[in-house]
C-alpha positions as CSV (number, residue, x, y, z in Angstrom):
1,M,6.1,1.6,33.3
2,S,8.6,-1.2,32.8
3,T,11.3,1.3,31.7
4,L,10.7,3.5,34.8
5,S,12.3,3.3,38.2
6,K,11.1,1.0,41.0
7,A,10.1,4.0,43.1
8,I,7.9,5.4,40.3
9,N,6.3,1.9,39.9
10,A,5.7,1.7,43.7
11,E,4.0,5.1,43.8
12,Y,2.0,4.2,40.7
13,R,0.8,1.0,42.4
14,E,-0.2,2.8,45.5
15,I,-2.2,5.4,43.6
16,V,-3.9,2.7,41.5
17,Q,-4.9,0.9,44.8
18,R,-6.4,4.2,46.1
19,L,-8.3,4.5,42.8
20,E,-9.6,1.0,43.0
21,L,-10.7,1.5,46.6
22,Q,-12.3,4.9,46.3
23,G,-13.4,4.8,42.6
24,H,-11.9,8.3,42.0
25,L,-8.8,10.3,42.7
26,S,-8.4,13.9,43.9
27,M,-5.4,16.2,44.1
28,P,-2.6,15.5,44.5
29,F,-3.0,11.9,43.3
30,G,-5.2,12.6,40.3
31,E,-7.2,15.1,38.3
32,K,-9.8,15.4,35.6
33,L,-8.6,16.8,32.3
34,K,-10.5,20.0,31.4
35,S,-12.9,19.6,28.5
36,E,-12.2,15.8,28.4
37,N,-13.9,12.7,29.7
38,M,-10.4,11.6,30.8
39,F,-8.4,11.7,34.0
40,S,-4.8,11.4,35.0
41,I,-2.9,9.7,37.7
42,R,-0.2,12.2,39.0
43,I,3.0,10.5,40.1
44,I,4.9,13.3,41.6
45,H,7.1,12.1,44.5
46,A,9.2,9.5,42.8
47,G,9.2,11.3,39.4
48,N,7.0,13.4,37.3
49,V,4.8,11.0,35.4
50,R,1.2,11.1,34.2
51,V,-1.0,8.2,33.3
52,F,-4.3,8.9,31.6
53,Y,-7.2,6.8,32.4
54,V,-10.9,6.5,31.6
55,Y,-13.9,4.8,33.2
56,G,-15.4,1.9,31.4
57,K,-18.4,-0.3,31.6
58,N,-18.9,-2.7,34.5
59,D,-16.9,-0.5,36.9
60,L,-13.7,-1.0,35.0
61,I,-11.0,1.6,34.8
62,Y,-8.6,1.6,31.9
63,G,-5.1,3.1,32.2
64,I,-4.6,4.0,28.6
65,Y,-1.5,6.1,28.2
66,G,1.4,7.4,30.2
67,Y,4.3,9.8,29.8
68,V,7.1,11.5,31.7
69,K,6.1,15.1,32.2
70,T,8.7,17.6,31.2
71,T,6.6,20.7,30.6
72,R,3.9,22.6,32.6
73,A,1.1,22.0,30.1
74,I,0.1,18.6,28.6
75,P,1.9,18.2,25.3
76,I,-0.5,18.1,22.4
77,A,1.0,14.8,21.0
78,E,0.5,13.1,24.4
79,L,-3.1,14.2,24.6
80,K,-3.8,13.1,21.0
81,Q,-2.4,9.7,21.6
82,A,-4.6,9.2,24.8
83,R,-7.7,10.4,22.9
84,K,-6.9,7.9,20.1
85,L,-6.7,5.1,22.6
86,A,-9.9,6.2,24.3
87,R,-11.7,6.3,21.0
88,A,-10.5,2.8,20.3
89,L,-12.0,1.6,23.6
90,K,-15.2,3.3,22.9
91,Q,-15.5,1.7,19.4
92,M,-14.9,-1.7,21.0
93,G,-17.9,-0.9,23.4
94,L,-15.8,-1.0,26.5
95,I,-16.5,2.6,27.6
């Protein structure tokens, strides 16, 4: 996120606050990935960025991977990286 604009970071912080308060996101702020136990934050006003997140133990939420969206579908490489990070969290017993 440090390489992205201030506007994108501000929108991201607003959405994360909403997630923390409500415990979940719905469109247009977030969505569940089909066939996955993973969700994405949708930054759409200041840019087109997605941040994958998962729910962990003790009411924790982990933002695990983000990318700038350039295509309609989620690129396979981006999804593979997010899955890899989610598996690592699971192996550590955090989710």
